[in-house]
N, C-alpha and C positions, 0 to 999 in steps of 0.2 A: 801763426804764419807771418813772416816778415813781408814788407811791401814788395820786395823783388819776387818772392815766391808766389805771392798773391797775384801779381801781374802775369807771371808765367802761367799760372793755373787758368786765369781768365783767357789769355791768348790761346791756350790749348783748347779750352772749351769752345771758343769762337771758331777756331779752325776746324774742329771735328764737326761742329754744327753745320758749317758751310759745306763740308764734304758730304754730310748726310743729306742736306736738302737738294744737292745738285746731282746726286747719284741714284740711278735706278738699280744698282747692283748691290743691294744689301746682302750681307753675309748670312746665309741660312744656318751656318754653324753658330749655335748659341753660346757655347762655352769657350770664351776667348779672353782669359785673364789678362789684365793689363791695366793701364790708367783708367780710372773711373771718373766720368764727368756726367753731365746731364743737361737737358734743355727742357723746354715746356712740354715736349711730347714724350720723352722717355729718358731712362738711365742709359748711359753709353759706356760699355766695357770694352777696353782694348780697341776703341774706335768703332765698335759694333753696337748700334742701337738695339735694345732688347725689350721684348715684352716679358714681364716677370710673372710667372705662375709659381707661386710659393706656397708652402705648407708648413705650419708650425709642428715641430717634433721636438720634444724635450728629452734630452739624453738621460736625466735621472729617473724618468718615469718608465723606462724599460731597461733591459740589460744589454751589455755589449754583444752578447750572443744574438740578440734580436736585431741589433742595428743594421747589419747588412741587408737582411730581407726587407725591413721597413723602408730603408732608403731606396732599395731597388724597386719596390712596389710604388713608392712615391714617384719615381722617375717614369715607370711604366704607366702611371696615371696621368702623365703629361706635365709633371712639374719640372721646372729647371732650377728651382731654388728651394732651400730649406731654411726656415727661420727658427732660432732658438733663443730663449732667455739664457742668461748666465746666472747661476744660483749661488749667491754670496754665502748664505748660511750652510750650504752643502760643502762649499770649498774651504771656508774658514770657520768651522764650528767653534773653535777656541781661538781667541785672538793670537795671531802670529803663527798658528799651526794650520797648514794648508793640506787639502786632500784632493788629489786629482787622479784617484785610482778607481777601478771598477766602473760602476755606472756614473761616476763623476769625472771620467776621463774625457774632458772637453776636447783636447787636442786630437785624440784618437777619433772621436766622433766627427770632427770637422774634416779630418783627412779622409775618412771613409766617404763623406759627401763629395769631396774633391775627386776621389777615385772614380766616382760615378759621373764625373763631368757636370756637376751641379754647383750652383753658387750658394752662398750663405749670407743671411742677414743676421748679424750678431746683436742681440738686444741686451745690452749690459745693465741697464737699470741705473743703479743697483737695486732700487725698489722695482719689483716686477709684478706685484699682486699675484696673478696666475693661480689663485686658489691654493697657494703654497704658504706654508707656515711663516707667519710674520712678514708676508710679502717678499720673502727672500732675504730679509735683513737678519743678521745673526743676533741671537739673544744677548750676547755680551755687550753689543752696542747700546742696548737699553740702559746698561748700568754705568756708562760713561758719564761722569759728573757734568751737569748742566746741559745735557744734550737735548736737542729738539729735532726729531726726524724731519727730513725733507723741507728744511727751512734754511734761510741765510743765517746759519748757526755755526760758529767756528768749530766746535767739536765734531759735528756731523760732517761738515764739508771737508775737514781734515781727513777723516777716516774714509769718506766716499772717494776723495781724490786719490788717496793711497791705493785703494782697492781697484779703481778703474785703471789707474796707471799700471798696476801689477798685471791685470788681464791684457791690456793693450800691449805691454812689453812682451808678454808671453806669446801673443799672436805674432808680433813682429819677429821675435827670435825664431819662431817656427816657420816664418815666411808664409803666413796664411792670408795676408791681405792681397787682394787682386793685383795691385801694382807690383807686388813681389812675386807674382805667379801663382798666388793662392786663390781660394774661392770666396773670400769675404769681400762683398761689394758694397755693403752698407753697415753702419753701426747705429745703435739707438742709445740715447741717454735719457734717463727718467722714464716715466710711464703714466700717461693719462693724468698729468699733474693738474690740469684745469679743474678737476673734480674737487681738489682741496685747496687750491691756490688762495682763494679769498679768505680762508681761515687764518692765513699767515700775513695777510695784508701786504704792506710794502716789502716785507722780508720774503714773501713768496715771489714777487716780481724780480727782486734782486737775485734770488736763488735760481730762477729759470735762466737768466742771462749768464750767471756764473757757471751753471752746469753746461750750457752750450759753449762757453768760451774755453773752459778747461778741456773739454772733450776734443774740440777741433784743434786745440793747441797740441794735444798729445799725439794725434795722428790726423793729418789733413789729406791723406791719400785716397780716402773714400768719403762719400757724403755721410753726414750724421743726421739722424732724424729724431723728431719728437712726435709721439702720437697723441692725437686729441689735444693739441696745444695751440689754441687760437692765436695767442700772442707770441708764438715761437720766434726767437731772434733770427735775424736774416742769415746767420751763418749755419743754420740747420734747416731741414725741410719739415714742415708740419704735415702729418699724415692723418688718415681717417681710421677709426675703429667703429664697427657696428654691423648691422645686418643689411642695410640698404644705403651704402655710401653715395650712390649715384644721386640720391634724393636728399641726403642729409649733410653732405660735405660741401662746404663753401669754397673749396679749392685750397691749394697750397698757399704759403705765405710769400708769394712773389710770382710775377708773370713768367719768369724764366725757369720755374721749377715744375717738375712733373707731378701729376696726381697719383698718389700712392695710397693703397689700402692695406694697412698693416694687420688688421684683424677682421676677417670675414667669418663670423661665428657660425660654425657648421651645425650647432645645436645650442645647448645651454648647459653649462656645468650644473651638477646636481649636488644638493646637500641632503643629509639624512632628514627624512620627513617629507621629501619631495616626491611627487608623482613622476612618471617618465617624461623625459625632455626630448622633443623631436623637432627636426626641421627638414622639410622635403627637399629632395635633390632638385626638383623643378624650381623651387624658390631660390635656392643658392645659385643655380645656373642663370635664372632671370636677373638676379642682382648683379652678377658678374658681367653678363652681357651688357646690361644698362650702364655699368661703370665704364667699360671700355668704349661703348658708343659715345659716352660723354667725355672722351679724351683721357680716361684713366689708362695707365700702362702697367699697373701692378695690382694683383690681388694676392693676399696671403690668407690661406684658410686656417682659422684658429678654432679647433685644432684639426690637423690632417691625421695625426695619430695622437690620441690623448694619453693612453697608457694607464699606469697605476701609481697611486700615491702610497708608496711603500712605507712601512714603519709608521712614524709620526709626522710625516712631511706635509700632510694636508692641512689647510687652514680651517678656521672655525666651522665645524659641522659639515665640511665638504666630504663627500663620499670617497671611499678608497679608489673606486673606479672613476676615471677622469675622461670626460668627453667620449664616452663609448659610442655615441652616434656619429662619430667622425667617419670619413671615407675608409680609414683603417680602424677597426674596432680596438677595444682595449687589448685584445690578445694578438694584435697585429694581423688579423684576417681581413680580407677585402669585404667591405660592406657594399652590397649592390642594392639598388642601382646608383647610389651616390657616387661611388668611385668611378664607374665607367661613364656615367652621364657627364660628369665633369671632365673626364678624359676626352670625351668626344667634343666638348666645348673648347678645350684647350687646342685640340687639333684644328678646329674650325677657325679659332682666332689666329692661329699661326698662318692660316691661308690668307688672312687679310692683313698680314704684317706690312707688306709693301705699300698698299694704298693707305693704310693707317698712318704710317710714318712719313710717307712722301707726298700724299695727296692733300687736297684742300677739304676741310670739313664744312659741310653745309647741313643746316637743320631746317626741316619743314614740320611745323606743328599743325596737324590735322584738326585737333581739338586739345582740350586740357589733358587728355589721357593718351592720345595716339600721336606718335611722332615718327618721322622718317629721318634718319641721319645717314649721310653718305660721306665717304672719303674717296676723292677722285682726283686723278691726274690725267686729263683728257688726252694730252699729246702722247702719252705712253699707254693709253687704254686701260690703265689701272683704275679699278672701281670696286668698292665694297659698300654694301648697304645694310643697315640695321633697321628693322621695322618693329616698333615697340607699342604695346598696348598695356598700360599699367592700371586699367580699371579692374577692380576686384571681382566684378560679376558679369560684365557685358562683353561679349565677343564683338569683333568688328571685321569688316572686309574693306580693304583699302586698295586704291588704284596707284600703282607705281610703274611709271614708264610704260603705260599702255597694257599692263597686266594686272589682274585681280589677285590679291593675296589675302588669305584668311588669317586673322589674328585672334586666337583664343584669349580669354581673359588672363591678365598678368603673364604675358609672354613676349618674347623677343624672337624674331626669326632673322637669321643671318644669311646674306646673299654675297658670297665672296667675289662674284663677278657682276653684281647688281642685276642678276637674272634668275639664277637657280637657288632654291632654298636648300641649303646644306644642313642647317641645324635649327631646331625649334626647341626653345628652353622648356616648353610645357609638355612636349611629346618625347617619351623615352623609348628609344629603339634598342638600347643595350639590355643586357640580361639583369635579372634580379636574383637574390638568394635569401636563404633563411638560415638562422643559426640554431643549432641544437646542442644540448649538453647530454652526453651519453655516459652513464655510470660505468666505471672501469671494473671489470671482473677481477682483474689482477690486484688492484690497489685497495679494495674495500674490505679486506679481511682483518678488521680492526679488533684489537683486544685492549680496550680502554682501561686505564688506571687513573685514579684521581688523588689529589692532595688538597685539602681545604686549609686555607690560611687561618691562623688564630686571630681572634679579635683583640686588638691591643686595648689595654686600660690606660687611664691617665698616667699612671706611673711608668708605663712602658714607653711613653713618648718623650724623647730626650729634650726637645726644644720647647721650653715653656714660656708662656706670656700671659699677661692679665686678660687680653682679648684674643680672639682668633686672628692669626696672621694672614696676610694676603698670600694667595697660593703661588702665583707665578714667580714672585720675588724669592720664594723659597725653593721651588723646583728648578728654576733657571732653565726651563725647557729641556731637562734631562729625563723627564718622566711626565705622564699625565697625572700622577696620583700624589695625594698627601693625606695622611691621617690627621684628624682633629679629635681630641678627647678631653673630657672633663668629668669630674665626679662631684656628686652632691649628696649630702647627708640629710635625709628626710625623716621627720617624725610624724606621728599620727595627726598632728594639727595641720600638716602640709598636704596630706593626701586627701582625695575626695571622701566625703562622709558616706556616700552610697556606693555599694559594690558594683552597681550597674552603670556607673559613670566613670569613664576612663579619662585621664588627662590626655592632652594633645600636645605633641611637640611641633613647634613651628620654626622652621629654619629659613631665613632669608639668605639667598645665595646670589653672588655676583656672576655666577656661571662656572662651569657649564652643566655639571651633573654631580650627583652624590648618592651614596648608600648610607643608610642610618641603622645603627645597632644600639639597643638599650639592654644593658646587662647581658650582652652576648647574643641577644635574640635579634634576628633580622626584622627590621620594621618596614623597609621599603626603599624604592629607587625613585628619584625625581630628576628632572632635567629641564633646561631651557630649550631654545630653538635658535636657528640661524637668525631669525628676525629679532627675537628678544631673548638674549642670553640669560638675563636675570630671571629668577623664579623664586617661588615660595613653596617649600615642602611642608605639608601638614599631615600627620598621621596620629591615630590614637596609640598610646603606649601603656605598658603595664609597669608601674613603679612599685617599689617595696620600701618598707621601713628600713632605715639605716642607709648605707652607702650604695648609691646607684651610679653605674658607669654609662656614660653616653659617648659612643664612638662613631665618628663620621668619616667615611672615605670620600673625599671630594676630588673632583677631576676636571681637567680640561678636555675638550675634543678639538684640538688644534688651536693655534693662536690667530688673532685677527690678521687680515691681509689687506685691509683697505681703510680709507678714512684719514682724517687729520689727527695729529697727536697720538700716533700709535704707541708711543713709548709710555703713555699714561693709561693703558687699558689694564683692568684688574679682574681677578677671578677669586673664587673661594667663598668662604662663609663670612657673612656680614653681621648677622645677629641670630640668636637662638633664644626662644622663649618656651615656657611650659604653660599652657592654658588649662583652665578647668581645675586648678588646685584650690583647696579650701581657703588658702591664704590669698587667693586671687592669682592673676597672671604673674608668673615668676620669670623675670628676665635674667638669664644665666650667661649673657654675653660677656659680662665682667667677672665670671666665676673662676678664672684661672684655667688656661687651656694648654694642653700638650700637643706637640706636632711631630710628625715623622714623615720625611720625604720618601716616596716610592712604596711599592708593594713588597711584601716579604719575598715573593717568588722572583721579582725582578732583581732584588739585591742578591739572591742566591743563584741567579741565572739558571732557573729551572728549565729554561727553553733550550739549554745545551745538554749534550750527553754527559759532560762532566758535572755540570750543575745539578742535573736531575738526580744524581746519586746522593745528594745531600739531605734528602727527606725520604720518608717512608710512604710509598704509594700503595693504595689499596684498590682491588677490583671495583669497578663501577657497579653500583646497585641502587635502586630506588630513584626518586626524583632528583633533579639537579639542584645544587645549592649555590648560593652566592660566593664570591671571592674564592673560586675553586679552580685549581689547575688540573688539566687532563693531558695525558700523554699516551701515545701508541706508536707503532712503527708500521710502515707500509712499503710495498714494492712499487716501482715506477710503472705507470700504465704503459701498455704496448704502443708502438708507433711513435710518431713525432708530432701529433696534434697538440695544441696548447692544453694546459691542465687548469682546472678550476675546482675549488672546494666549495661545496654548497653548505651554508650554515643556517638554513631556513628555520630550524627549531631551537636555535640558540637565542641568547639575549643580547649581550653587548660585551665586547672584549677585543682581544688580539689573537692572531694566529702566527706561529713560527714553524718553519720547515727547515730542519737541519741548522737551526740557529738563525735563519733569515726571517726577519719580521716582515710578513707580507701585508700588514696594515690592520686598521681597525675594522671590525664588523659591528653592525648594530641592527639586529633583527626585530627587536621589540619596540622600535620607534616606527610606527606605521604611517604611511602617507594617507591623505584623505580618501584614497581608493581602498584602504584597508590592507595594503601589502607593504613589505619592507621596501625601502628605496634601492637596496642592493641585496642580492642573495648569494650570487656566485662571486668568488674572490680568486684572483689570478695567482697561480703558483708557477713561476717561470721554470721551464725545463732545466735551465742551468742551475737551479737551486737543488735539484734532486740527483740521486745516484741510482743505479739499477735496482738495488735492494736495500732493505733495512733503513729506510728514511725515518728520522725522528719527527713526529708531528706533535706539537704542543699547543694547547688552547688555554688561554686565561679567560674564564667566564666571570664577569663582574656581578651580574644580577640574578643568575640562575637560568639554566636552559637544559634541553634534552640532548646530550652528547650523542645518543644513538641515532640521531637524525642527520649527522654529518656524513656527507657523501663526496667522494672524489670523482670528478667527471673529466672526460676529454671533450674538447670543444671543436665543433665541426661547422662548416658551411658547404655541405655537400648537396643540399637541396637547391637546385638552380632552376630559374624560370624565365620565360619570355611572355610578354603580354602586350599586344599591339592591335590597334584598329587599322582597317584597310586604308584610311586616308592619311596615315602617318607618312612622313618623308622617308626615303631610303636612308640607310645608315651612313654616317659620315665616311666610313670606309669605302663607300661606293664612289668617292671623289678623290681627285688629287690635283695639286697645282703643278703645272709643267711650264717653267719659264714665265710665270705670271699669268698663265692661262688655265682656267678651271676646266678639267676634263674628267669624264667618267672613267672608272676603272673597269676595263673590259667592256661588256655590252652596256646597253642602256640601264641605268640604275633601277633596281627592283627592290621592293620592300621584302626583307627576309628576316625571319627569326633565327638568331644564331645562339647556340648554347655551347659553352666551353667549360670543361672540368679543369681541375688542377693538372699540371703536366703528367703526374704519375697515376692519374685516375681515368676511368672511362665511365660512360653512362651505363648503369647497371639496371635501372628500373624506370619505366615510364609511369609516373604516378598520376598524371592528369593531362588530358588533351581535350580541348573544345574549340571549335570554330563556329561561332554564333553569337550568343550573348552571355558568356560566363561572367561570374562576378567573384569578388574576393581579392586576396593578395597572395603573394608567394608563400607557400606553406599552408594555405587554407583556401584554395580555389573551390568554387561550387559550380555545378552545371546550371545553366539557365534553361529557358524554355525553347531554345532554338539551337540546333547544332548540325554540322555536316557529317555525313556517315563515313567518309573516307579518312577523316583527319587523324584518327588514332593509328591506322595502318600506315599512313604516310610518315608520321613522326617516328613510329617504331622502326620502319625500314631505314629511315635517314639517320637515326641517332643511336639505336641500341648497340652497345659494345664499342662505341667510338669515343675518342677523347673530345671531339667537337663535332657539331653538325649544323647544317643550315636547312631551314624549311621555308620555301617561298610562300608568301602570303598571297595566294591567288586561288580563285574558285575552281579554275580548271584543274588544279592539282588536288585541292582539299575537298572538293565537292560543294554542291549548293546546299547551304543550311536550310533545314526545314523545321517546322514546329508549329506552335499555336499562332493566333492572329498577330501577336506582337512581332513575330519573326518577319512577316512581310512589311510591317510598318517601320522596322528598324533597318534602314537602307544600308548603313555602314556596319559591318560585322567585325567581331574581335576574335583574334586567335590567342589563346592562353595555353601554355605548355609548362608542365612541372616534371622534372626528372630528378633522379638521385644518382650521384656519382659515387664510385667506390674504387678500391684498388683493383688493378688489372688481374692479379692472381686469384681474386675471388669470383671472377666471372664464371 
């Protein structure tokens, strides 16, 4: 930016800020594309200061057919912005050859967001991490001479600049930046660089400044950000990533910049071998409310929809399912109460927009845990209050302006008028739901056939070397697999003298997994882990006099996505020894090795109709075998529910549907809880046709194919569970010209249940007003209940798309039961119903 342009930008910023602080008439319309500026309180778009409620949705992790519904549900969940990374290795898998088709159609995705009157935060990276293969960097970049990733290194900076410039110019050409009338209001360069910066010393510091300078020079019409970058240059905004940025973020890199939260983790990504990952809706709401009460003006949920790591796109050991615990689950279905509790929070925060942006902030510390924050402009009667208790165990009651307010542990209550509690982060008044997987009667008439690959010998492997070659340098990220093989001639002096003693093969691997065969016999499967990718495989083997063939199928499970010097990460076999031989330990690492990239079935494309004709398939019978391909055909399940294939009794491998690779499965790697980290795998509806769909499975280590099941995915079990002392729903209130008013009569606590638009409540599965316990999908009766509750709910809800049940004893009846019933003064109403199609009533 030249000096004249910079001066004009500063003058525009000052003028907009002056208008902002002197006006009570903030525009309630949030989507106002135009010039983008900012001040210490917020980002300003088209002259309109906005509070940013954003969610990360990654276009390659779903399909274009899913995008409209996902974006619509994000908006209905109260978001006004969607953030996405841009995936370099998806767009330029081969140097100079770009791909922006299918689920890589970035422009189409952004235009769909704009069509919903939502903004975009474009996170260009180009290093993105994101549990994506090689952190989004294309593999060919690794082979550029003298390159050092993410450093002040000429080869890396040259390619990075070229790529960012290409994407920025594409956005400009499509008029997608907000000053052009498009939805993009911010862009990000680099990603959490502080984690690795010290490894590069002064070249790291130089690189950060260079990255900021080239980005802002390419396009200065929107702010550029750097996340988790404490020493971010002044021409970008530093932002926070984490779970509790209100308490961990030291603020942006300048007093004139807003506090932005670019990653609020809605759970935790999972790797194979992990137990389930969870984060409560209450905790997310608590963290967001505290961030805004502490002058924050943007939260971005990472992820809002996680989706699927199709094919080989996941990073090291990352599961195929990504952030399934997000407000929209892997299949694009609403996860309750996370989605609706956050929706209610967003609605409440919109109610406080005027006092937040126009008022004066005051902080009252009651103690080290309890805090009252107000935003107030007395002359206009604008006032909003946040009352916060961050103690993990102790509840508190506080006095605020002559009234007592109860604060449960780790909660924030929001008073948009400094009087009435509209939202409590700890108390969920919205509905819950439970996900079920239902086997499809139409799809599961399988007739499996199999083809087992042959085990190659040393002479079958074309690339030969004295020692085993590094795996990824050979595969170049085109496949997970590479065969290693060697042969050795043994005489009786080599073999053990006793028949009850077997030699042991010991293979040292740099990662990630391998299968071993000796003389064509399967010996076993070994693997590393996300924490420690290197491992040693040891098994007894049967050797014979004469020539012995040792064949090893080594593989990666995704490439690394984090850390310094990623261009120097290696996989494959490091050393091989035979122990227990009569002549002692025999090191065969230098024995001359053959190599072949890819599996036989991949090279023949057995996962396609044409390729599958190239081998002879046989009907499945007997136990499963390693390196075996299975195929069958199936008809599409009825309806439009998402589809998942259950692989519970298989081992490890890949699944293809009509030639589409839906990702890796890994069932025999159990978590500490004794279960696989993932069992169901998403088959997008757009991948299938009404009949005769080709289903192909490549099983690496051996599994039972007759256990495979195709399911439809449902969230038709919906629930409500509230205590009598919960506040009424946010929908009970509205802002009318800056004044908080009830909607209709005096707000009352009501249980509300809502099915999908084309469904009605078909079954009342559980009702109890008293002391029930459990969660949605598994409620249990307590020792105390009201006699009328079930009839009231049935009358109000049965056969309807939605219903409301007032939580009051006059309607539900007085709960009765044992002695504890009288002792528990506050009672709970829990309801569980099942929704279904109207025609089935």
